N, C-alpha and C positions, 0 to 999 in steps of 0.2 A: 503493499500499499503505499501511498504519496498521500503527504497533508499539501492541499496546495491553499495556497494564499492566496488575499484579496489584490493583492498587486500582480500577478499571476495574470490575474481572472480581469481583471477591467485592463490591464496593459493589451492581451490579446484583442478584447472587443471595442476599447477603443482607440481605431485603426491612426488615430493622429496621438496618440503616445508615446512619447521617444524609444520606450521602450516596449513598442508592438511586434518589431521585426523576431526580437529574441523570445520575448513567448507565446510568439506562433509556430518557432520552431523547438520550442520544450514543449508544449502542446501536441505538436507532430508527435514526437519520442514520449511522451504519455498514451496519446491516443494511439499509442504502434503495442502499445504491453508492455515498453523498456522498463517502468517502474514500478508496475501492479496494480492496481483501482485506487484510480483518482479519488481522493475525500477531502470532505472540507468539515467543517463545523456551523449548524444555523446561523456565527456571528459573522462568517466569513460569507455565505447568503446573504446576507442582512448587510454589507459591507457593499459588497459588490456588484448589487442590484440597485442600491440608495448611490453609490456614485458615481457607475454607470450614468443613473438619469440625473445627477447635479451634471456632469462632465459635459452630456451631448443631449441634455434634452428633450432627448426621448423619451417615452411616456412606453410605447411599442418593442423600442430595441431593450429596455429594460423588465418588461415585461419575457421579453425572447430568450432574456438574457436567462434567468429565474427557472422558467420554461429548462433550457440547456442543464440548469446546471442541478436543480431535478431527477431530471432523469436520465444522464448521465454520469452523475459523482452516488457515492456511497454517503449519508451525510449523520455525522455525533451528533446530536444535541449537548448539546451545554446542558446540565441541568442545578439545578438551584445550589446547590452546593460547591460543585465548583464556579459556580461563576461566584457567590460569596467570597468564594476566595482568592476568586482572581481579582474583583474589588479590593478584600484585604491589603494582598500587596499588593494592586495600585493605587488604593488611599496612604499607605507610606509613601511611597513613592514622593522623594522631590523637581519637580521641571530642571532646575539645573540639572540635581545628580543621571537623569535618564527621564532618553525621550520617548522609550516605549508609553504602546497605548495599552488598554485592559486587554483587546484581543489580544495580546501577547501572551499578558497569560492563561488566560485560557487558553489558547493556544498548545502549550508547555500541557497544561493540564490535558489536553484532547493525544498530543501527542504518546502524552506515557502509556494510551493504546491500542501505538500504533508503534510499527518501525520506520522510524525517523532517516533517511536517505536521499543524499545529495546527490544533484545534477553534478 
């Protein structure tokens, strides 16, 4: 399995993104099965469709992306316990010390259930 991040998904579906070509190559490899089953969390799903809507202004594109993600990935739902732990860890940080978002902490929790592999 490979845990996908919203930045990869957004770069692929936003053709003017500076990382579009790289994301296209990576997703072709994922689609070819090189890294196993693509996995997302519900937070990655939410962030991906929201950012696509914000960047493109296209509701149809955002809905299309949501459908594709639901049909082509395995979704891990971040439950209340993992969410609370992620929020607790996030809220202890200072913005000057670290600029990771809460989704980073949720991804760490979700990643404990799957094997990490680097591209």
